[in-house]
NUZA-763508 format. One line per 4 residues: their letters; for each residue z, y, x of C-alpha. Coordinates in Angstrom, 2 decimals. Layout:
% NUZA-763508
a) Z/Y/X ~ ...
//
This chain:
% NUZA-763508
mqfd) 112.13/92.15/88.51 ~ 110.10/94.51/87.62 ~ 111.60/98.38/87.78 ~ 110.70/98.51/83.77
slaf) 112.44/95.29/82.70 ~ 116.07/94.99/81.38 ~ 117.12/92.54/83.82 ~ 116.91/95.44/86.99
vaff) 118.23/97.87/84.72 ~ 121.33/95.53/84.73 ~ 120.90/94.22/88.35 ~ 120.60/98.22/89.13
vfva) 123.59/99.34/87.38 ~ 125.96/96.32/88.72 ~ 124.50/96.87/92.75 ~ 125.03/100.76/92.34
sayw) 128.34/99.92/90.58 ~ 129.60/97.85/93.62 ~ 128.26/99.79/96.17 ~ 130.13/102.93/95.36
qvrs) 133.30/101.06/94.73 ~ 133.51/100.16/98.29 ~ 134.66/102.26/100.91 ~ 133.49/100.96/103.96
wshk) 130.18/101.96/105.08 ~ 129.59/98.88/106.81 ~ 130.06/96.68/103.41 ~ 127.85/99.12/101.55
knil) 125.22/98.30/103.69 ~ 126.36/94.47/103.47 ~ 126.00/95.24/99.69 ~ 122.59/96.87/99.95
laas) 120.84/94.02/102.07 ~ 122.19/90.90/100.13 ~ 121.00/92.69/96.85 ~ 117.82/93.64/98.39
ylfy) 117.20/89.58/99.41 ~ 118.50/88.81/96.12 ~ 116.01/91.24/94.59 ~ 113.33/90.04/96.83
agwn) 114.13/86.25/96.04 ~ 113.97/86.95/92.41 ~ 109.98/87.47/92.49 ~ 109.67/84.55/94.54
pyfl) 112.55/82.53/96.64 ~ 110.12/80.79/99.16 ~ 108.93/83.78/100.44 ~ 112.40/85.17/101.50
plli) 112.58/83.41/104.70 ~ 109.12/85.00/105.64 ~ 110.28/88.44/105.20 ~ 113.56/87.61/107.02
vtsf) 112.23/85.68/110.09 ~ 109.62/88.48/110.63 ~ 111.98/91.44/110.16 ~ 113.95/89.42/113.14
idwr) 111.60/88.56/115.31 ~ 109.70/92.22/115.31 ~ 113.71/93.87/115.92 ~ 114.17/91.34/119.04
lalr) 110.83/92.48/120.70 ~ 110.91/95.97/120.05 ~ 114.47/95.80/121.69 ~ 113.04/94.16/124.46
msqs) 109.93/95.98/124.79 ~ 112.69/99.29/124.44 ~ 114.65/97.77/127.99 ~ 111.64/97.48/129.53
sstq) 110.80/100.65/132.38 ~ 107.07/99.07/132.86 ~ 104.20/100.44/130.81 ~ 102.13/97.17/131.21
trkr) 105.20/95.08/130.19 ~ 105.95/97.13/127.17 ~ 102.04/97.13/126.16 ~ 102.46/93.47/126.07
wllv) 105.49/93.26/123.95 ~ 103.66/95.62/121.31 ~ 100.64/93.29/121.83 ~ 102.82/90.45/120.83
icvv) 104.36/92.22/117.82 ~ 101.01/92.86/116.36 ~ 99.46/89.55/117.04 ~ 102.25/88.28/115.37
nfsv) 102.09/90.78/112.19 ~ 98.58/90.64/111.31 ~ 98.49/86.72/111.93 ~ 100.83/86.43/109.03
layf) 99.08/89.14/107.22 ~ 95.50/87.77/107.86 ~ 96.53/84.22/106.91 ~ 98.29/85.12/103.58
kyan) 96.14/87.74/102.90 ~ 92.54/87.55/103.59 ~ 92.30/83.79/104.69 ~ 90.26/82.74/101.76
ffie) 88.09/86.14/101.97 ~ 86.71/85.35/105.47 ~ 86.53/81.62/104.94 ~ 84.35/82.60/101.43
nina) 81.98/85.22/103.48 ~ 81.45/82.87/106.64 ~ 80.76/79.96/104.01 ~ 78.13/82.30/102.48
vtsv) 76.34/82.98/105.90 ~ 76.57/79.61/106.66 ~ 74.47/78.35/103.78 ~ 71.71/80.54/104.31
lgms) 71.78/78.93/107.61 ~ 71.90/75.63/106.44 ~ 74.74/74.79/107.97 ~ 77.87/72.54/106.24
pwsf) 80.27/74.97/104.56 ~ 84.17/74.93/105.78 ~ 86.27/73.03/103.41 ~ 89.63/75.08/104.44
rssi) 90.98/77.04/101.39 ~ 94.88/78.22/101.62 ~ 96.23/77.57/98.03 ~ 99.52/79.96/98.52
alpi) 100.19/82.84/96.76 ~ 100.65/86.39/98.65 ~ 103.62/87.33/99.37 ~ 104.83/90.47/96.95
gisf) 104.56/93.40/99.25 ~ 103.84/91.80/102.86 ~ 101.22/94.85/103.40 ~ 103.94/97.33/102.71
ytfh) 106.84/95.62/104.71 ~ 104.33/94.52/107.53 ~ 103.26/98.55/108.10 ~ 106.91/99.24/107.85
slsy) 107.75/97.08/110.91 ~ 104.84/98.12/112.54 ~ 105.37/101.79/112.65 ~ 109.06/101.10/113.63
cvdv) 107.63/99.03/116.63 ~ 104.86/101.33/117.49 ~ 107.27/104.72/117.52 ~ 109.49/102.38/120.02
yrgn) 106.61/101.44/122.37 ~ 105.54/105.32/122.60 ~ 109.01/106.31/122.83 ~ 109.41/108.59/119.65
irat) 112.52/106.44/118.61 ~ 115.16/104.49/120.28 ~ 115.35/100.98/119.53 ~ 118.34/100.28/117.30
rslr) 121.12/97.36/118.24 ~ 122.04/96.50/114.79 ~ 120.10/93.83/113.46 ~ 121.43/94.43/109.89
dyll) 120.38/98.26/109.89 ~ 116.95/97.03/110.68 ~ 116.72/94.00/108.26 ~ 117.92/97.04/105.67
yvaf) 115.16/99.30/106.97 ~ 112.55/96.81/106.26 ~ 114.05/95.24/102.77 ~ 115.96/97.99/100.87
fpql) 115.12/96.86/97.60 ~ 113.86/100.36/96.15 ~ 111.13/100.69/98.18 ~ 110.51/96.85/99.11
vagp) 107.39/95.84/97.38 ~ 105.34/98.90/96.80 ~ 106.16/101.47/98.94 ~ 106.69/104.26/99.74
ivrw) 106.18/102.95/103.49 ~ 108.95/104.25/105.16 ~ 109.42/104.89/109.12 ~ 112.48/104.64/111.01
smig) 112.42/108.19/112.16 ~ 113.18/108.77/108.36 ~ 115.87/106.06/107.38 ~ 117.38/105.81/110.38
eqlk) 119.76/108.22/110.70 ~ 120.62/107.99/106.88 ~ 121.98/104.30/107.72 ~ 123.79/105.53/110.76
tprm) 125.54/108.26/108.41 ~ 127.64/107.19/105.27 ~ 125.89/108.18/102.09 ~ 128.20/110.22/100.02
idrd) 128.23/110.33/95.86 ~ 127.33/113.29/94.63 ~ 127.11/113.71/90.61 ~ 124.13/116.18/90.80
tvgm) 122.06/113.81/93.32 ~ 123.31/110.78/91.01 ~ 122.23/112.74/88.25 ~ 118.78/113.76/89.70
gval) 117.98/109.83/90.90 ~ 118.38/108.89/87.06 ~ 116.18/111.72/85.65 ~ 113.53/110.53/88.65
mivg) 113.95/106.56/87.20 ~ 113.42/107.93/83.94 ~ 110.10/109.83/84.41 ~ 109.12/106.96/86.33
lfqk) 109.43/104.85/83.60 ~ 108.16/106.62/81.16 ~ 104.91/107.21/83.67 ~ 104.57/103.51/83.65
ivla) 105.43/102.23/80.42 ~ 104.28/105.05/77.93 ~ 101.22/105.99/80.25 ~ 100.15/103.44/82.34
daif) 101.10/100.71/79.99 ~ 100.53/101.55/76.48 ~ 97.75/104.34/76.60 ~ 95.51/103.84/79.65
apta) 95.83/99.98/80.62 ~ 94.34/99.06/77.03 ~ 91.13/100.77/76.95 ~ 90.87/100.51/80.81
dlyf) 91.29/96.75/80.73 ~ 88.98/96.76/77.67 ~ 85.58/97.99/79.07 ~ 86.20/96.95/82.58
etdg) 86.60/93.71/81.26 ~ 83.32/93.77/78.87 ~ 80.03/92.62/80.15 ~ 76.83/94.10/78.69
tltg) 77.82/95.69/75.72 ~ 78.97/99.42/77.71 ~ 77.33/102.40/77.13 ~ 77.43/105.64/79.12
mtaw) 80.00/107.57/77.15 ~ 82.17/103.99/76.94 ~ 81.93/103.54/81.10 ~ 83.00/107.11/81.91
vaal) 86.18/106.41/78.94 ~ 86.99/103.14/81.59 ~ 86.62/104.99/84.34 ~ 89.26/107.97/83.39
sfsg) 91.51/105.50/81.92 ~ 91.64/103.83/84.79 ~ 92.23/106.72/86.59 ~ 95.08/107.68/84.58
qifc) 96.29/104.11/84.86 ~ 96.21/103.65/88.24 ~ 97.74/107.30/88.93 ~ 100.42/106.90/86.49
dfag) 101.50/103.35/87.40 ~ 101.61/103.91/90.93 ~ 103.17/107.20/91.32 ~ 105.54/106.18/88.17
yttc) 106.65/102.71/90.86 ~ 106.93/105.51/93.73 ~ 109.20/108.12/91.32 ~ 111.45/105.16/90.20
aiga) 111.88/103.72/94.04 ~ 112.56/107.56/95.22 ~ 115.30/107.95/92.15 ~ 116.79/104.35/92.56
alvl) 117.20/105.51/96.20 ~ 118.63/108.60/95.74 ~ 121.37/107.18/93.30 ~ 122.15/104.97/96.18
gfrl) 122.42/108.15/98.55 ~ 119.12/107.86/100.48 ~ 115.97/110.17/100.34 ~ 112.46/108.57/100.83
pvnf) 109.74/110.72/100.90 ~ 107.73/111.96/98.24 ~ 104.24/109.71/97.84 ~ 102.06/111.81/95.63
qapy) 101.41/115.02/95.20 ~ 99.18/116.46/92.34 ~ 96.07/114.35/93.56 ~ 93.72/115.01/91.04
aarg) 94.01/119.02/91.94 ~ 92.55/118.65/95.44 ~ 89.94/120.74/96.22 ~ 88.30/118.50/98.83
fsdf) 88.61/114.80/100.03 ~ 90.72/115.64/102.81 ~ 93.22/117.44/100.45 ~ 93.02/114.54/98.35
wrrw) 94.26/112.30/101.05 ~ 97.23/114.49/101.78 ~ 98.20/114.15/98.21 ~ 97.58/110.38/97.46
hisl) 99.44/107.99/98.62 ~ 100.66/110.13/101.24 ~ 102.74/107.25/103.24 ~ 100.14/104.87/103.40
sswl) 97.30/107.79/104.66 ~ 99.49/109.26/107.08 ~ 100.32/105.85/108.34 ~ 96.69/105.20/109.04
rdyl) 96.29/109.11/110.21 ~ 99.05/108.31/113.23 ~ 98.47/104.62/114.15 ~ 94.98/104.24/113.60
yipl) 92.83/107.07/113.33 ~ 94.71/109.32/116.29 ~ 94.87/106.48/118.64 ~ 91.33/106.15/117.95
ggnr) 90.40/109.38/119.30 ~ 90.61/111.32/116.01 ~ 88.60/114.19/116.10 ~ 88.53/114.72/119.71
ggql) 85.47/113.30/120.74 ~ 82.65/114.94/119.15 ~ 80.64/114.44/115.75 ~ 79.47/110.93/116.61
ittr) 82.97/109.67/117.52 ~ 84.87/111.04/114.77 ~ 82.26/110.47/111.94 ~ 82.74/106.63/113.54
nlll) 86.51/107.10/113.43 ~ 86.97/108.21/109.70 ~ 84.89/105.50/108.72 ~ 86.42/102.71/110.32
tmll) 89.83/104.12/109.19 ~ 88.48/104.21/105.65 ~ 87.13/100.92/105.71 ~ 90.41/99.20/106.97
gglw) 92.30/101.14/104.48 ~ 89.97/99.86/101.05 ~ 90.84/96.58/103.11 ~ 94.53/96.77/103.07
hgaa) 94.15/97.29/99.50 ~ 92.70/93.81/98.85 ~ 90.57/90.95/100.07 ~ 87.42/92.09/98.13
wtfi) 84.35/93.55/98.69 ~ 85.36/95.87/96.09 ~ 87.72/97.60/97.99 ~ 86.11/97.75/101.00
iwga) 83.04/99.64/99.48 ~ 85.92/101.62/97.62 ~ 87.11/102.54/101.39 ~ 83.83/102.86/102.54
lhgf) 82.86/105.50/99.74 ~ 86.05/107.73/100.70 ~ 85.10/107.58/104.21 ~ 81.41/108.74/103.38
flvv) 83.11/111.85/101.54 ~ 85.63/112.84/104.31 ~ 82.62/112.50/106.79 ~ 80.22/114.84/104.58
erat) 83.00/117.02/103.74 ~ 83.28/117.73/107.39 ~ 79.60/117.82/108.18 ~ 79.35/120.34/105.67
rsff) 82.90/122.38/106.00 ~ 80.74/125.39/107.94 ~ 78.42/125.80/105.23 ~ 80.67/126.20/102.38
epfs) 83.41/127.83/104.04 ~ 81.90/131.30/103.99 ~ 80.48/130.86/100.17 ~ 84.71/130.16/99.46
akfp) 85.99/132.96/101.33 ~ 82.91/135.35/99.51 ~ 83.69/133.56/95.94 ~ 87.50/132.14/96.34
rlgr) 88.01/131.13/92.61 ~ 84.57/129.97/92.18 ~ 85.15/127.98/95.69 ~ 87.91/126.01/94.66
avgw) 86.40/125.26/91.38 ~ 83.54/123.81/92.55 ~ 85.86/122.35/95.33 ~ 88.29/120.54/92.65
wttl) 85.00/119.68/90.51 ~ 83.36/117.99/92.85 ~ 86.30/115.90/94.47 ~ 87.63/114.77/91.08
lavv) 84.20/113.57/89.96 ~ 83.72/111.60/93.33 ~ 87.46/110.12/93.02 ~ 86.90/109.02/89.71
tawv) 83.74/107.52/90.68 ~ 84.78/105.44/93.36 ~ 87.65/103.93/91.50 ~ 85.47/101.87/89.58
ffra) 84.91/99.69/92.88 ~ 88.48/99.98/92.97 ~ 88.92/98.06/89.54 ~ 85.59/96.20/89.10
dsla) 85.68/92.63/89.54 ~ 82.44/92.28/91.37 ~ 80.05/95.05/93.23 ~ 77.70/94.09/90.66
hati) 79.62/95.29/87.69 ~ 80.72/98.54/89.07 ~ 77.02/99.31/90.15 ~ 76.13/98.85/86.07
mikl) 78.95/100.61/85.03 ~ 78.07/103.89/87.81 ~ 74.49/103.52/86.64 ~ 75.64/103.85/83.19
myvd) 77.89/106.89/83.92 ~ 74.94/108.82/85.67 ~ 72.22/107.35/83.98 ~ 73.19/107.31/80.41
fpls) 75.03/110.07/80.68 ~ 77.14/111.25/77.35 ~ 75.37/115.04/76.30 ~ 76.76/115.54/72.98
agel) 79.85/116.03/70.79 ~ 78.80/113.04/68.63 ~ 78.96/110.68/71.15 ~ 82.92/111.31/71.92
fats) 83.83/111.10/68.61 ~ 82.22/108.02/68.15 ~ 84.38/106.35/70.14 ~ 88.03/104.93/68.73
yedr) 90.91/106.53/68.41 ~ 92.44/104.72/71.47 ~ 89.93/105.85/73.48 ~ 90.30/109.74/72.52
mall) 93.76/109.56/73.09 ~ 93.26/108.02/76.73 ~ 91.26/110.83/77.13 ~ 93.29/113.36/75.89
avfa) 95.96/111.91/77.81 ~ 94.05/111.87/80.99 ~ 93.05/115.86/80.38 ~ 96.71/116.44/80.21
lfmq) 97.50/114.62/83.35 ~ 94.76/116.65/85.45 ~ 95.93/120.40/83.39 ~ 99.61/119.07/84.55
qlil) 98.97/118.86/88.11 ~ 96.53/121.74/88.58 ~ 99.21/124.03/87.09 ~ 102.06/122.33/89.52
rdip) 99.65/121.37/92.31 ~ 102.23/122.40/94.76 ~ 105.44/121.96/93.36 ~ 107.01/118.71/93.82
lqrv) 108.57/116.88/90.86 ~ 112.26/116.84/91.99 ~ 111.65/120.84/92.27 ~ 110.57/120.65/88.66
lhkl) 113.30/119.09/87.23 ~ 115.68/120.84/89.76 ~ 114.51/124.12/88.10 ~ 115.12/123.16/84.29
pwpv) 117.99/124.71/83.13 ~ 120.08/121.22/82.22 ~ 119.97/121.95/78.42 ~ 115.85/121.45/78.85
lgif) 116.39/119.07/81.38 ~ 118.46/116.97/79.03 ~ 115.72/117.47/76.17 ~ 112.94/116.47/78.11
igam) 114.80/113.37/79.54 ~ 115.88/112.12/76.50 ~ 112.66/112.22/74.89 ~ 111.01/110.52/77.49
tvli) 113.89/107.95/76.85 ~ 113.46/107.60/72.96 ~ 109.77/107.27/73.78 ~ 110.23/104.47/76.65
sltt) 112.43/102.82/73.90 ~ 110.09/103.19/70.94 ~ 106.77/102.06/72.83 ~ 105.88/98.25/72.41
gqsn) 103.04/96.54/73.95 ~ 101.96/94.11/77.08 ~ 103.94/94.97/79.83 ~ 101.97/94.89/83.35
afiy) 102.69/94.22/86.86 ~ 102.82/97.06/88.92 ~ 99.17/97.72/90.06 ~ 100.08/97.78/93.86
fqf) 102.46/94.50/93.67 ~ 99.18/92.77/94.71 ~ 98.81/94.61/97.55
//
């Protein structure tokens, strides 16, 4: 069940109705857990036992770890937890990728290739729920939180259906207390949740699927007939598509959770208005970037070990962040590029800070434009089918750079609509750079909000065309 399907609408209405009709908080959580497992089984019931078993193992081992006063024993339990989780993730997500690359090396050396190849599909959302569990276990090890004795609460924490398959990556420190305390129904909160779900569906159905995806898919799947102009159209269209697709999902997830009385963290805050690459990662997929910072970058030493160590930590963190997104060299290069951007930004900060202090408006404009240009360029590697294809597109973008208005008007109507929409998206994020979406909706008078949500609902219902799976479901 996708959020943008009628099946999910019926499912959610039924679950929310049953949930709010029941008085007992324990029974409410039972309904949510059953609904979450039913939701996941709707994708592929064969992977539901994997979700349940790995969640149970993490809960049990974390509880054992918390009961030990020996640091060495706690470390051993944490090591077992990490081995279990990363082994499962490596088998399902990376086994074929590693075997293919090993065989590429052995063929050069004249050795026989490995014949193993996994034919099992990737369990949807495995990267997300694995990181949910790992953050909990690491926080228990560090003593930041107490291990819960409630298996039901832990299973619900991992499997809560609004954020199960594509985030946000929620930590126990945010959701644990909400699971203990009965959620109270509030008309305004439910109304805001429904409004957020409609905004998220508008981003996904109207913008991502109907406007951006057809143009991006057309040119990224075209070989040999691209020009500099169409390569830029493709890159900008995909920039709009991936934001509206992923932000649309998380907006729906936050809205659905709000209808049920739960608050999930904001996962996007105007990333295309960022004025630097550190700023971009404070705004894009915030739950993942903060996870990588707290559980990888800082434990590696962060910026405490001098310039060389900091550079290593940044590059390694972003490389692994790229690999988290998918088992392909294109994702690794995308992560490496962002690591390189962060390293360069850090190395040149002392040079540009005096300039920005003297000319603040110009400094902000240069920072925004440079960041946006680099981010859009890097998205080509994220979307392209191969490194060769990505290289060709980027070469066209900068060698055959479109310099005349005639090249723009020579594009198709669909191309111009996509460019207009992505320009509007960039401007909207610049204007509302530091104002969260929920606050924007709260500030609108109810009649204006009603018209706004009503217009989006009409456009959603009138939009026809192919419905694509959410991009981040593959991760």
